[in-house]
N, C-alpha and C positions, 0 to 999 in steps of 0.2 A: 537662682529661683525662677520659677515659671513666670513668663510675662502674662499680659492680660489678654492676649489675642484669642485664647480658647475659652474665656469666661462664658458661662451659660451654655456651652455646647455639650451634647451627649457624647458619650464614649461607648459606642456599640460595636464597632468593627474597625480594625486597623485600616481597611480599605478606604475609610472615610477621611483619612488624614494624609496630608502631603509628606514627602520625606523630610522636609524642613521641620514640620510640626512634630513628626515622630522623633527626629534627632534632638529637638528642643526638649521633649519630654525626657529623653535619656539623659541629656545634660542636667536637667533639673533633678532627676533621680540620683545621679552621681553626687550632685552638690548636697542633697538632703542626706544621703548616706554618710558623706564625709562629716557633715555637721553632727549627725547623731553619734557617730564614733568619737568625735572630739568632745562630746558632752555638751554641745551647744543646743539650747532649746530652740525650737522653730514653731512657736505658736502662731502661725500665719493665718490660721482659720479660727480665731477665738469665738467661742459661743455657737459655732455652726453645728448643725445636727445632721447626721447621716442615717437614713433608714436603710436597713439591710433586709431585703425581702428574699427568703430562701425557699424556693419550690423544690430544691434538691439539697440533700445533705452535704456537708462540707467540713473540712478541717482548715486547710490553708487559707481559703478565701475568707472565711469568717474571722479567723484570728488576725490575719494580716490587715484586713480593713478596719477591724475594731481597734487594734493597737495603733494603726496608722492614723486614723482620724483623731485619736486621743493625743498622739504625739504632736499633731498639728494644732492642738488646742480646742478641738471640738469633741462632740459626744456621738456615740453610736447606739442605735436601737436595733436589736435583733428581733426580726419578725418572721416566725416560721409560717409558711404558706398555709399549712394545715390548721393553724390557730387564728388566721385572719378570716374575715368575712369573705375575702377573695377565694378561699378554699371551701366556701359554703354558699356559693351562688352569686356573690356580688361581682359586678363586671370589672374587668381590668380598667376600663375607662373611669369608673367611679372611684376605684381604689387610687388610681394615679392622681385624679383631681383632688381627693381628700388628703393624701399624704403630702401633696405639694403645698398645702396650707399650713403644715406642721414643721416641715424639715427643709433643709437647704439643698439636699440631693438624695437620690435614691440609688442604691446598688441592688440589682435584682439578678438572681441566679435561677434559671428556668430550663425546662426540657425543650420547649418549642421556641425558636428564635422569634417567631411571629408574635409571641406573647411579649417578649422583651421590646420589640419594635412598636407594638401597640401601646404598651405602657409609656414609652418615650414619646409617642405621638400625642398623648393626652396630658402628660406631665408638664408643669410650668417651671420645673426646676431640672437641673441636669440629671440624666439617668446614666449609670454606669453598668455595662453589661459584665456581671461577675462570672458569667458562663452561660451559654446556651447550647442547644444541640448541634449547631453548626459553626459556632464562633466562640473563641476564648481570647479576646484582645488583651486582657490584663496579663494572662500568662505569656502571650507573645511579647508584650513589652518587657516583662521580666527576663524572658529568654534572650532578647536582643541586648538587654543591659548586661546579662551574664556574659555573652559573647564579647561585648565591647571591653568589659573588664579584663577578660583573660587573654584576649588577642589584640587589644588596643583599637579594634576597628570591627565593623560588620561587613563593609564593602569588600568584595573579593574572596571572602571565606567560602569554602565548600561545605555546605550543610546537607547532611543526608538524613532523611527521616524514613524509618522503616516500620511497616505494619499496615494499619488501616487508616484511610483518609477521613478521620473524624474531625471534631472541632479543633483540637490542639494542632494537629498536623496541617489542617487547612489554614488556620490563622497564621501559623508560622511560615507557611509557604508564601502567603500574601505579604507578610511583614519582611521576609528576606528579599522578596522580589522588589518591594518598594525601596529598600535600602541597599540594593546592589550585591547581595550575597548570592552565590550560585546555589541553587536548591535542587536536589534530587529526591523525588519521592519513589520509594521502592517498596512494592507490595504485589500481591497476586492480582490477577485480572478480576475486576469487579469490586476491588476495594479502594479505587482511586478517590481523590477528593472530588467533591461535586463539580460538575462541568462548568457551572457559572463561576465558581471560585478559580478554577483552572484558567478560564478565559481572562479573568481580571489579572491573575498572576502573570500570564503571558504578556499582557499589555504593559504591566509594571516592570517586568524584567527587561523588556525591549527598551523601555525608557531609561533604565538604570544600567544597561549593557551587561546584564547578568544572564547566566545560563539557567534555564528551567528544563528539567528532563524527567520523564517517567522511566523507571528501570525495573526489570523483573529479577535480575540476579543480584542478590545482596552482597556477594563477595566483590563483584565488579563495581557495585555502587559505592561501597565504602573505601575503595582504594584511594589513599592519599586525602581522605576526608579530614577536615578540621574539626567538625562537630558531627557526632553520631547521636541522633535523637530517636526516641520511641515514646509510646504511650500505651494505655490499656487497650485491648483488642475489642472489648465488648461493653458498650454502655449499658446501664441497668435496664433500659427499655428494650434492649435486644437479648436479654439474658436467656431466653428460651433458645436462642441460636448459638449459644456460647461454645458448645462442643464442636459443632460444625465449623464455626469460625476459627476455633483454635487449631483444628486439623489443617486448614488451608493456610493459616498464618504462621505455623510452626517454623518453616524455613527461615522466617524473617526475625526470629528471636535474636536479641543482642546478647551474645555470650562471649566468653573469653576468646574463642577461636575467631569469631567475626571481628572482635576488637583488635585482635592481633593482625588481621588482614588489613585493617585500616591504617595501622602504624602507630608508633609511639607518640606522634604529635596529636593524635586525635583525642578529643575530649567528649565525654558521654553526658547526655542530658536526658532527663525524664521528669515530667511535671509532678509525678506522684499523685495518688498512691501507686506503688509498684506491685505487680502480681508476679512474685518470683516464680521462675520456672515457665511463665508464659511469655510475655513480650521481652523480658529481660531477666538475667540472673542476679542473685544477691551479690555474688562476688564482684561482678561488674559495677554495680551501684556503689559498693564500698572500696573500689579499687582506686589507685593513685591517679587514674585517668578520668575519674568521675568528678563532675562539677554539679552534681544533682542537688546537693544541700546549699551551695551558693545560689543556685537557681531558685530554690525554695525561699531562701532568705530574701532574694530580690523581689519577690512578690510585694513584700512590705514597702520597699523603696520606690518601686515602679508605681504602685497604687497611690502612694503619698504624692508623687509627682502628678498623677492624673487628678487626684482630688484638689490639689493646690492649684492646678491649672483651670479646672472647670467650675469650681464652686465660687459663687460670687461672695 
């Protein structure tokens, strides 16, 4: 079970946590998962309330947080941004201060990371980033958990991410660099992760003796990879650019030919939803080398570990 060292902390970005803290969360997630499968109740947050603020639609984030807090003995409140006063002129500050008087933690999913950061700045309860435009730390923790389950470790794995350097790829790069996994980002020029995140990841990889590299050739990148990852190419806010982006990113599609080049040891990950025929093909997602749905399940266990760690 999680210890008390993270109580009251926000969970906004994996860069904010030490390798020991991240590994502690992974240990807790594995323990909670084992207890759930054994039928053991873990109501370690009795009576706690989690507000879930959604400025963007969701499937996995909503269901996994809602089920997770209930399994821990608490309750969840789904709050659509369009239905809150936040969506009709109330400031983020006032919303954060108000919700903090009612609940024990807030999960917020937003387009702009600055909105999540501002919410956390004014909240007096822990705030969990359920996804922002530049960061997806809950997904990263689930991804690291999935790697650890399948390979027995994270350190020393070769993780290749193909496509566009958006929130999922950026957070995964930082998390892998923190925990000593070799990370190769492979995509066309102009689609790299943000420079600030790259700078952080370079520092973290130097500290953990891991390799961090940018690569243009997808077949060279995936050779001998342990994990091949991708995500959607175009977020909703860039939908007008989807055709142009798809043309540039098409060589980085994860299909059977690319997976064959990686080798039989490689496992495929995708945070879902998948856009078949764009960043990945359906046959790959449902292949024997895919661990995509283990990864999806692990959102539940990773987020339970986060909530158990930060909620007082």
